[in-house]
C-alpha positions as CSV (number, residue, x, y, z in Angstrom):
1,M,-7.4,-7.7,-22.1
2,E,-10.6,-9.3,-20.8
3,R,-14.1,-7.8,-20.9
4,T,-15.4,-7.0,-17.5
5,Q,-18.7,-5.6,-16.2
6,V,-18.9,-2.9,-13.5
7,M,-21.9,-1.7,-11.9
8,L,-21.7,2.2,-11.1
9,G,-24.1,4.6,-9.3
10,E,-25.8,7.2,-11.5
11,Q,-23.7,10.1,-10.0
12,D,-20.3,8.3,-10.5
13,K,-21.5,7.3,-14.1
14,R,-22.2,11.0,-14.8
15,K,-18.9,12.2,-13.5
16,L,-17.1,9.4,-15.5
17,K,-18.9,10.3,-18.7
18,T,-17.8,14.0,-18.0
19,I,-14.2,13.1,-17.4
20,A,-14.0,10.7,-20.5
21,K,-15.6,13.7,-22.7
22,K,-13.1,16.3,-21.4
23,K,-10.3,14.1,-22.1
24,N,-11.6,12.7,-25.5
25,V,-11.2,9.1,-24.5
26,S,-13.7,6.4,-23.8
27,M,-15.1,5.7,-20.2
28,A,-13.6,2.3,-20.4
29,K,-10.1,3.8,-21.0
30,I,-10.6,6.1,-17.8
31,L,-11.8,3.1,-15.7
32,R,-8.8,1.1,-17.0
33,D,-6.3,3.7,-15.9
34,A,-8.0,4.3,-12.6
35,V,-7.9,0.6,-11.8
36,S,-4.3,0.1,-13.0
37,E,-3.1,3.1,-10.7
38,Y,-5.0,2.0,-7.8
39,V,-3.9,-1.6,-8.0
40,T,-0.1,-0.7,-8.8
41,N,0.1,2.0,-6.1
42,R,-1.9,0.1,-3.4
43,K,0.5,-2.8,-3.5
44,V,3.4,-0.8,-3.0
45,T,1.9,1.3,-0.2
46,T,0.6,-1.6,1.5
47,H,3.5,-3.7,1.5
48,F,5.7,-0.7,2.8
49,N,3.1,0.4,5.6
50,Q,2.9,-3.3,6.8
51,A,6.7,-3.6,7.1
52,E,7.1,-0.1,8.7
53,K,4.3,-0.9,11.2
54,L,6.0,-4.4,11.8
55,I,9.3,-2.9,12.5
56,E,7.8,-0.1,14.7
57,M,6.0,-2.8,16.8
58,A,9.2,-4.6,17.3
59,E,11.3,-1.5,17.9
60,N,8.6,-0.7,20.7
61,A,9.0,-4.1,22.1
62,V,12.7,-4.5,22.5
63,T,14.1,-2.9,25.5
64,P,17.6,-2.7,27.0
65,K,16.7,-5.5,29.6
66,H,15.9,-7.9,26.6
67,D,16.9,-11.3,27.7
68,Y,18.2,-12.8,24.6
69,Y,19.8,-9.7,23.1
70,P,20.6,-7.1,25.6
71,Y,22.7,-5.1,23.5
72,I,19.6,-4.4,21.2
73,N,17.3,-1.5,22.0
74,S,14.9,0.8,20.4
75,S,17.7,3.1,19.1
76,N,19.8,0.3,17.3
77,F,17.0,-2.3,16.6
78,R,17.0,-1.7,12.9
79,K,20.8,-2.4,12.7
80,Y,20.4,-5.7,14.3
81,L,17.1,-6.7,12.6
82,P,18.7,-9.1,10.2
83,E,20.4,-11.0,13.1
84,L,17.0,-11.2,14.9
85,L,15.3,-12.8,11.7
86,D,17.9,-15.6,11.4
């Protein structure tokens, strides 16, 4: 573990102290848990959302009249995605 300094507003610090007191742990423990949860969940969510948005954009761009892959349309795009990425 590495020591890190964090600047908090008065109201946030008061709330943090209250939470720590109720849970009978240090403020540092509450902050570590919150940061760990945020970093872990954000990575998964961000990558998943970016992939879904990319696929959605591609699905919307592919039409039955597509020049190179006329058999691919928005309803079967995911099936042929690996072929398109090669």
